[in-house]
Steps between C-alpha positions, in 0.01 A plus 500: 500500500683757300753238361212282383309806362191458728535864606705807421391822661130395507508295823373638822610399854181498716475418861591132512520432126583616160264590221590428139302548185241229447624432143860444633386246772523123459483219743878442488592826642420407864687174471808679352493765778465229771799314356699825475428584866609149610812505289603849630417484869419126566135551604208331342228747448161419361378791278136525384268716298310741714161611373442868459164545669561861616628800334856614589373851601249336748794326676683838525187659656481213749860565605432868548194420708709270720774764532234743636382261770 
């Protein structure tokens, strides 16, 4: 991602994914990442866009609630 200038220090690793700026995203990124994973470790992985239907802070609150249970 850095090599192809999709991200620099503006990417965020989040739970089971990565968030990048909308203006940096294009449909080829997922294909390139899938190919890179396959080339490096030999596994075919299907990556997909995950909609953001909830705020990140809400997810953190959910985790805190679960920890208290």
